[in-house]
N, C-alpha and C positions, 0 to 999 in steps of 0.2 A: 456498571455496563449491564442491562437485564432485558434487553429487548430482544428478538428473535432474531433467528440464521432467516436470511433471504436469498434464493436464487443468482449468482452473480454470472457466471458463465457455465454452459455445458464444456466439461474435461476434454473432450473429441476436439473442440472450436479454440484450445487453447493456443494460443500464438507459438510457433517454434522460435519467434525470440528467447523465449522465457518470462516477456513483459507484458502485463493486460492494465487497460483502468478502466474502470465500470464507478457508473453514478449510482448510486444506492442509499436513500432518505435524506439526500440534498449532502452528500458525502461522495466525494471524488476518491477512489480507493484504488490503490496499485494491488495490482496481485502478480505477483513473481514466484518462479519455479526455479529452485534449486536443486540438482538432481533429481530427486524423484518427491521432494515434500514442494508443497506449497503454503506463503506465508501472504498477509494483507494489511497494507498498513497506508495512514492517509497519505493521499498523494502530493503533499505538499511541502517542501523545506521548510526546514523551522528556520534557517537563516536569511536565504531571499525569496522565498515564497514560490520559488520553481517549482513545475511539475516535477516529481522523481519517474515520472513513468517515460519520460524523455531521455532519462542518463543509463547509465551500462551498469550493466548487472556481472558482478567480478568474486568471487571468493566469499558468496556468501552475502553480499553486502551492495547497495544501487546507490551510484554514485550522483551526487546532483551534477546537471550539465553546465551549472552556470558558474560554480566557485570548487567544484570536486570534493564537497565534504561528503563521506560515507556514513552507512544510516547500516546498521547490522540488518538482517528481515527479519532474523529472532526476533531481539528483542525491541528495538526502533532505536537502540541510543547509538549517537554518533560516532565512530571509529575515529582517532586519532583526534579529535577535534573533539572543541569545547561548546560545539551548540546543542541546543536541546534537543530530547530524544522525539522523534516522530510517534505519532500515536499508532500501537500497533491491534487489529483488530483479531478478535478469533476467527478460525477457518476451519471445515470442515467439508468432507466429499461424502455426498449422500446422493444417491440414485443416478451418480454420471454428471452432477453437477457441482460446483464449486459454490458453496453456500458460506456467508458470511455474516456474524455477530455485528448487530448494529447497536448503538446505545439509542437510549431512551429522548436524547435531546442530540436538537442539529447540531452541525459544527458549529462553533463563535470566529469571531473574527481571525484569529490566529490560526484554525485550523479549516477554514472555508475553503472552497475551492474561489480560485479566480476568474472574472467572467474574462473574458473576449478567446 
C-alpha cells in the first residue's frame, strides 16, 4: 500500500453514532471512532458481503448486521469466528480532517462495494 492519503471527512462533522461510510478511490470505507481513536476498514463483510457500516459498534469491534460476525477495528480480524479479516486502511488526522491511506490498486471482486 503506497498510494497517498485522501481526505475523507472533517473531524468536526463526524457522526455522533461513531460510524461513517465514505467512497474514496473506488473503495467504500468504514470510518469508526472508538473512544478517542479513529479506525478505517473496508466497508464489506468478508462472509456475507454486507456493508459493515450498518452494523453495531461495540468494544472496539464492528458487528455485521446480517449474521453477527464481529471484526476488530484495529486489526480487521474476525473476533470469535473463522471469517477472513477485513482490510484495514492507514488513517491519520491532519488539519481538522480524517485522511485515509489508499492502495494503488482498486478493490478486487471480493472487496469492491456492492451496487444498489
